[in-house]
C-alpha positions in Angstrom: -96.2 -36.6 77.9 -99.6 -37.5 76.4 -101.2 -39.3 79.2 -104.0 -40.6 76.9 -101.6 -42.5 74.6 -102.6 -46.1 75.4 -102.9 -49.1 73.1 -104.5 -52.3 74.1 -103.5 -55.7 72.6 -105.3 -58.9 73.1 -103.9 -62.2 71.9 -107.1 -63.9 73.2 -110.4 -62.9 71.4 -112.4 -64.4 74.2 -111.1 -61.6 76.6 -112.1 -58.6 74.4 -115.2 -57.8 76.5 -113.3 -57.8 79.8 -110.6 -55.7 78.2 -113.2 -53.1 77.1 -114.5 -53.0 80.6 -111.0 -52.5 82.0 -110.2 -49.8 79.5 -113.4 -47.9 80.4 -112.7 -48.3 84.1 -109.2 -46.8 83.9 -110.4 -43.9 81.8 -109.2 -45.1 78.3 -112.4 -46.3 76.7 -111.4 -45.0 73.3 -108.0 -46.5 73.3 -107.0 -48.3 70.1 -107.3 -52.1 70.5 -105.6 -54.9 68.4 -107.3 -58.3 68.7 -105.8 -61.5 67.3 -102.3 -62.7 66.3 -99.2 -60.6 66.6 -99.6 -59.3 63.0 -102.7 -57.4 64.1 -100.8 -55.8 67.1 -98.0 -54.7 64.8 -100.5 -53.3 62.2 -102.1 -51.1 64.9 -98.8 -50.0 66.3 -97.5 -49.0 62.8 -100.6 -46.9 62.1 -100.0 -44.7 65.1 -98.4 -41.3 64.4 -96.4 -41.6 67.6 -95.4 -44.4 69.9 -97.8 -44.9 72.8 -96.9 -44.2 76.4 -98.6 -47.5 77.6 -99.2 -50.9 76.2 -101.7 -53.1 78.0 -101.4 -56.7 76.6 -103.7 -59.6 77.4 -102.0 -62.9 76.7 -104.9 -65.1 77.6 -103.7 -68.5 78.9 -100.4 -68.5 77.2 -97.1 -68.6 79.2 -93.4 -68.6 78.3 -94.2 -69.3 74.6 -95.5 -65.8 74.3 -92.2 -64.2 75.1 -90.8 -64.1 71.5 -93.9 -62.4 70.3 -93.7 -59.8 73.1 -90.1 -59.2 72.0 -91.3 -58.6 68.4 -94.0 -56.2 69.6 -91.3 -54.2 71.4 -89.4 -53.7 68.2 -92.3 -51.5 66.9 -92.4 -49.2 70.0 -90.1 -46.6 71.5 -87.8 -47.9 74.3 -89.6 -45.9 77.0 -93.1 -47.5 76.4 -94.5 -48.8 79.6 -96.0 -52.3 79.3 -98.5 -54.0 81.5 -99.4 -57.7 80.9 -102.6 -59.5 81.9 -102.8 -63.3 81.8 -104.1 -66.5 83.3 -100.7 -68.1 84.2 -99.7 -67.7 87.8 -96.0 -68.8 87.7 -93.2 -67.0 89.4 -90.6 -68.0 86.8 -92.8 -66.6 84.1 -93.2 -63.4 86.1 -89.5 -63.0 86.4 -89.0 -63.5 82.7 -91.5 -60.7 82.1 -89.8 -58.4 84.6 -86.4 -59.2 83.1 -87.8 -57.9 79.7 -88.7 -54.6 81.4 -92.5 -55.3 81.7 -93.8 -52.9 84.4 -96.3 -55.3 86.0 -98.1 -58.6 85.3 -101.6 -59.0 86.6 -103.1 -62.5 86.9 -106.7 -62.7 85.8 -109.1 -61.3 87.0 -107.2 -58.1 86.9 -108.5 -55.2 89.1 -108.7 -51.9 87.1 -107.8 -50.0 90.2 -104.5 -51.9 90.5 -103.8 -51.3 86.8 -104.5 -47.6 87.0 -102.4 -47.2 90.2 -99.5 -48.9 88.4 -99.8 -46.6 85.5 -99.9 -43.5 87.7 -96.8 -44.6 89.7 -94.9 -45.3 86.5 -95.8 -41.9 85.1 -94.6 -40.2 88.4 -91.3 -42.1 88.2 -90.8 -41.0 84.6 -91.5 -37.4 85.5 -89.0 -37.5 88.3 -86.3 -39.0 86.0 -87.0 -36.4 83.2 -86.8 -33.5 85.8 -89.4 -31.0 86.9 -88.4 -28.4 84.3 -90.5 -30.0 81.6 -93.6 -30.2 83.8 -95.8 -27.9 85.7 -95.2 -27.2 89.4 -97.7 -28.2 92.0 -98.2 -26.0 95.1 -100.5 -27.1 97.8 -102.1 -24.7 100.4 -103.5 -25.9 103.7 -104.6 -24.0 106.8 -103.2 -25.1 110.1 -106.6 -24.6 111.7 -109.9 -24.1 109.9 -110.2 -20.5 108.8 -106.5 -19.6 108.9 -106.7 -18.3 105.3 -105.2 -21.0 102.9 -108.0 -20.4 100.4 -107.4 -16.6 100.4 -103.7 -17.3 99.7 -104.5 -19.9 97.1 -106.9 -17.6 95.1 -104.6 -14.6 95.0 -101.4 -16.6 94.5 -103.0 -18.3 91.5 -104.1 -15.0 90.0 -100.6 -13.5 90.6 -98.9 -16.5 88.9 -101.2 -16.0 85.9 -101.1 -12.2 85.6 -97.7 -11.1 87.0 -95.7 -14.1 85.7 -97.8 -14.9 82.6 -97.9 -18.6 83.5 -100.8 -20.9 82.8 -102.3 -21.7 86.2 -105.1 -23.9 87.5 -106.5 -23.6 91.0 -108.1 -26.8 92.4 -110.6 -26.5 95.2 -110.3 -29.8 96.9 -112.5 -28.8 99.9 -115.3 -31.0 98.7 -117.8 -30.0 101.4 -117.0 -26.4 102.2 -115.0 -25.0 99.3 -116.1 -21.6 98.2 -113.4 -20.6 95.6 -115.9 -20.5 92.7 -118.3 -18.3 94.7 -115.4 -16.1 95.9 -114.5 -15.5 92.2 -118.1 -15.1 91.0 -117.8 -18.2 88.8 -120.6 -20.5 87.6 -119.2 -24.0 87.6 -121.7 -26.7 86.8 -118.9 -29.3 86.9 -115.8 -29.6 89.1 -114.0 -31.8 91.5 -117.2 -33.8 92.2 -117.0 -35.3 88.7 -113.9 -37.1 89.8 -114.6 -37.7 93.5 -118.1 -39.1 93.0 -117.3 -41.3 90.0 -113.8 -42.7 90.5 -114.6 -45.8 88.5 -114.8 -43.9 85.3 -111.1 -42.9 85.6 -109.6 -39.5 84.6 -108.6 -38.3 81.2 -108.1 -35.0 79.3 -111.8 -35.0 78.3 -113.0 -35.1 81.9 -110.4 -32.5 83.0 -111.6 -30.1 80.3 -115.1 -30.6 81.5 -114.1 -29.8 85.1 -112.2 -26.5 84.2 -113.9 -23.1 84.4 -112.2 -20.0 83.0 -111.5 -17.0 85.1 -108.8 -15.5 82.9 -106.9 -16.5 79.8 -104.1 -17.9 81.9 -106.2 -18.7 85.0 -108.6 -21.7 85.3 -110.4 -23.1 88.3 -111.7 -26.6 89.3 -114.4 -25.9 91.8 -115.9 -27.7 94.8 -119.7 -28.6 94.7 -122.1 -25.8 95.3 -124.2 -27.8 97.7 -123.2 -29.6 100.9 -122.7 -33.3 100.2 -121.5 -36.3 102.1 -117.8 -36.9 101.5 -117.3 -39.9 99.3 -114.6 -42.5 99.6 -111.6 -40.9 97.8 -108.6 -43.0 96.9 -105.0 -41.6 96.8 -104.7 -42.8 93.2 -107.3 -40.3 92.1 -105.2 -37.5 93.4 -102.1 -38.9 91.8 -103.8 -39.1 88.4 -105.3 -35.6 88.7 -102.0 -34.1 89.6 -100.3 -35.8 86.7 -102.7 -34.6 84.1 -102.8 -31.1 85.4 -99.1 -30.7 85.7 -98.8 -31.7 82.0 -101.2 -28.9 81.0 -100.4 -26.0 83.3 -97.2 -24.3 84.4 -98.6 -24.0 88.0 -101.1 -26.2 89.7 -102.3 -24.6 93.0 -104.3 -27.0 95.2 -106.5 -25.7 98.1 -106.3 -28.7 100.4 -109.0 -29.0 103.1 -108.1 -29.0 106.7 -108.3 -32.8 106.9 -105.7 -35.5 107.4 -106.7 -38.5 105.3 -104.8 -40.7 102.8 -106.0 -38.6 99.9 -105.1 -35.3 101.4 -101.7 -36.8 102.4 -101.3 -37.8 98.7 -102.0 -34.2 97.6 -99.4 -32.9 99.9 -96.8 -35.6 99.2 -97.0 -35.3 95.4 -96.8 -31.5 95.5 -93.5 -29.8 94.7 -94.0 -27.4 97.6 -96.6 -26.9 100.4 -97.7 -23.6 102.0 -99.0 -24.1 105.5 -101.0 -21.0 106.5 -101.3 -20.2 110.2 -102.1 -17.4 112.6 -100.2 -16.2 115.7 -102.5 -17.7 118.2 -102.5 -20.9 120.4 -105.0 -23.0 118.5 -103.2 -22.5 115.2 -99.8 -23.1 116.8 -101.0 -26.4 118.3 -102.4 -27.6 114.9 -99.3 -26.4 113.1 -97.0 -28.5 115.3 -99.3 -31.6 114.9 -99.5 -31.2 111.2 -95.7 -30.8 110.7 -95.2 -33.9 112.7 -97.8 -35.9 110.8 -96.4 -34.7 107.5 -92.9 -35.7 108.5 -94.1 -39.2 109.4 -95.9 -39.4 106.0 -92.6 -38.7 104.2 -93.1 -35.1 103.4 -89.8 -33.2 103.4 -89.9 -30.2 105.8 -87.7 -28.4 103.4 -90.6 -28.4 101.0 -92.9 -26.7 103.4 -93.2 -22.9 103.9 -94.9 -21.6 106.9 -97.0 -18.5 106.1 -98.5 -16.3 108.9 -101.8 -14.8 107.9 -103.4 -11.7 109.5 -100.0 -10.5 110.7 -100.4 -7.6 113.1 -103.7 -8.7 114.6 -103.8 -8.6 118.4 -105.5 -11.7 119.7 -106.2 -12.4 123.4 -104.2 -15.7 123.0 -101.6 -14.4 120.6 -98.1 -15.8 120.7 -95.0 -14.1 119.3 -93.5 -15.1 115.9 -90.3 -16.2 117.7 -92.2 -18.5 120.1 -94.2 -19.9 117.2 -91.1 -20.9 115.4 -89.4 -22.3 118.5 -92.4 -24.4 119.5 -93.2 -25.8 116.1 -89.5 -26.1 115.1 -90.1 -24.6 111.7 -89.2 -21.1 110.4 -91.8 -18.6 109.3 -91.0 -17.7 105.7 -93.7 -15.1 105.0 -96.4 -13.0 106.6 -99.7 -11.7 105.1 -100.9 -8.4 106.5 -104.0 -8.2 108.7 -106.2 -6.6 106.1 -109.6 -8.3 106.5 -111.4 -5.3 104.9 -109.5 -5.8 101.6 -110.2 -9.6 101.6 -113.9 -9.2 102.4 -114.2 -6.4 99.8 -112.6 -8.6 97.1 -114.9 -11.6 98.0 -118.0 -9.4 97.9 -117.1 -8.2 94.4 -116.2 -11.7 93.3 -112.6 -10.6 92.6 -109.1 -11.2 93.7 -107.4 -8.6 96.0 -105.3 -7.5 92.9 -108.4 -6.3 91.1 -109.4 -3.9 93.9 -107.8 -0.6 94.8 -107.1 -1.7 98.3 -104.5 -3.6 100.3 -101.2 -2.5 98.7 -99.1 -4.2 101.3 -101.1 -7.4 101.2 -100.8 -7.5 97.5 -97.1 -7.0 97.7 -96.7 -9.8 100.1 -98.6 -12.3 97.9 -96.5 -11.1 94.9 -93.3 -11.9 96.8 -94.5 -15.4 97.6 -95.5 -15.9 94.0 -92.1 -14.6 92.8 -90.3 -17.0 95.2 -92.2 -20.0 93.8 -91.8 -18.9 90.2 -88.1 -18.4 90.5 -87.6 -21.6 92.4 -89.5 -23.9 90.2 -89.9 -22.4 86.8 -86.8 -20.3 86.5 -88.7 -17.0 86.1 -86.0 -14.3 86.3 -88.2 -11.2 85.9 -87.1 -8.3 88.0 -88.3 -7.9 91.5 -90.6 -5.0 92.2 -89.2 -2.0 93.9 -89.4 -2.3 97.7 -92.2 -0.3 99.4 -92.2 1.2 102.8 -92.0 -1.5 105.4 -91.2 -4.1 102.7 -87.8 -5.9 102.7 -86.3 -8.1 100.0 -86.9 -11.8 100.4 -89.7 -13.8 102.0 -88.4 -13.4 105.5 -88.3 -9.7 105.1 -92.0 -9.2 104.3 -92.6 -7.8 107.7 -91.1 -6.7 110.9 -91.6 -9.5 113.3 -91.5 -7.3 116.3 -94.6 -5.5 114.9 -96.5 -8.7 114.3 
């Protein structure tokens, strides 16, 4: 779906200025606009090479008498076009008439651009669910149970593995606005990134801005970075996350999101609208406590536990407060699906070189474990049926067999 395919129709020339302001605020400043009688609207519609995804129609102060003209406009569009109407009449009967005709929403003037954008995003999400996930990219979110548990390490190497091993276009989004270091870890210079969206939400989000935010690491692997400098965290609305996810999943096979260790409406939105979430923890008490709390909060927010995989990082490390894998599962009431080997030297060496672990000559077991996680996601969501690699010593088939729990 072309998320930029929007046409604006105004039956009231007096409202053109406010419509231009709304179009700019929701990220469609260059959208075609028809102003005047219905013939002008039909002319603009007929000059398009394809039917738009959205129609935003301003009917001025007209009421039920506009309905036949709206019906005529509909004849020049595909049935799945999403229509939003703005007007001055505030009448419940008129509103019901519009809804009966399949209008998505009617906004009495003055219309708030944020409300319009939110309605468009929600409508797009609903259409994507109806069409099925196979035609769209898969969104995987990674979050650490406790700060420093290793979600960023997994996100970086999982993204690279998706791009190189499975030949799938992949974007890695560093949403850790204040402390994200993914660009630095990959030795990337990124003048633009997530701050372009987070600091200027009023401008909206479109393909042009997304292209500006992307930085290339590999032909199949792109990154959206966090700011280089420490900045105060701006107010971030969930609709920004919804819109970003929609645009990215339309462009990439896999969207990997490194979600910061925060619990806010916008981080909840990132998790909720992901197809799957990887919660990265360690076998120690602090991490166990936060894992239990997060799983409970996610459940309350409507995140299905079946869409969450628990990954234990630094498996094999011996901590003073370590707990067993069995106790970890029992207390947090969630199975451990994968382990990542305690190979800090390989991770530090890769970060020092500005590379992924797969581009070093170290950490064969750690590489294999990340490959297995990538394979599980690729097969589950994109139908990638490529053969599994031959098992190595100490490596068992399946996520649960990546390690010997008794040795963890």
